[in-house]
C-alpha positions as CSV (number, residue, x, y, z in Angstrom):
1,X,11.2,55.9,-39.4
2,X,10.4,53.4,-36.7
3,X,8.7,50.0,-36.9
4,X,5.8,51.4,-35.0
5,X,5.2,54.2,-37.5
6,X,5.5,51.7,-40.4
7,X,3.0,49.5,-38.8
8,X,0.6,52.4,-38.3
9,X,0.9,53.4,-41.9
10,X,0.4,49.8,-43.1
11,X,-2.8,49.6,-41.1
12,X,-4.1,52.9,-42.5
13,X,-3.2,51.9,-46.1
14,X,-4.9,48.5,-45.7
15,X,-8.1,50.3,-44.5
16,X,-7.9,52.8,-47.4
17,X,-7.6,50.1,-50.0
18,X,-10.6,48.3,-48.5
19,X,-12.5,51.6,-49.2
20,X,-11.5,51.4,-52.9
21,X,-8.7,54.0,-52.7
22,X,-5.9,53.3,-55.1
23,X,-2.4,53.7,-53.5
24,X,1.2,53.4,-54.6
25,X,4.0,54.0,-52.2
26,X,7.6,54.7,-53.0
27,X,10.4,55.0,-50.4
28,X,12.7,57.9,-51.2
29,X,16.0,59.5,-50.3
30,X,15.9,63.2,-49.5
31,X,13.5,65.5,-47.6
32,X,10.7,63.0,-47.4
33,X,11.0,59.3,-46.4
34,X,8.3,58.2,-48.8
35,X,5.9,59.4,-51.4
36,X,2.4,58.0,-51.7
37,X,0.4,58.4,-54.9
38,X,-3.3,58.2,-54.1
39,X,-6.3,58.2,-56.3
40,X,-9.5,59.4,-54.6
41,X,-12.9,60.5,-56.0
42,X,-12.3,64.1,-55.0
43,X,-9.8,66.5,-53.3
44,X,-12.2,66.5,-50.3
45,X,-12.1,62.7,-50.0
46,X,-8.3,62.8,-50.2
47,X,-8.1,65.4,-47.5
48,X,-10.3,63.3,-45.2
49,X,-8.1,60.3,-45.8
50,X,-4.9,62.3,-45.1
51,X,-6.0,63.7,-41.7
52,X,-4.9,60.6,-39.7
53,X,-1.4,60.9,-41.1
54,X,-0.6,64.4,-39.8
55,X,0.1,63.3,-36.3
56,X,2.9,60.9,-37.4
57,X,4.3,62.4,-40.6
58,X,4.9,65.7,-42.4
59,X,2.2,65.6,-45.1
60,X,2.2,67.6,-48.3
61,X,-0.6,67.0,-50.7
62,X,-0.5,67.8,-54.4
63,X,-3.3,67.6,-56.9
64,X,-2.3,66.2,-60.3
65,X,-4.1,65.5,-63.6
66,X,-2.9,63.4,-66.5
67,X,-0.8,65.1,-69.1
68,X,-3.4,64.6,-71.9
69,X,-6.0,66.4,-69.8
70,X,-3.7,69.3,-69.0
71,X,-2.9,69.8,-72.7
72,X,-6.7,70.0,-73.5
73,X,-6.8,73.0,-71.1
74,X,-4.4,75.0,-73.2
């Protein structure tokens, strides 16, 4: 990962946070350089926010729900 890419991501994250999107980022060892946990109003909103990243990073999006909500579905 280069300084240029880090700067681009930082600018995008700052803009997302201004829009009220909750973000947490973790740098990792392994297949991905980092993992970002994002909370958006809907999957469509999240997808819109991820589109700018696809030209600079491999993006994989997962939808998650809290454990308690998943248990209620059983």
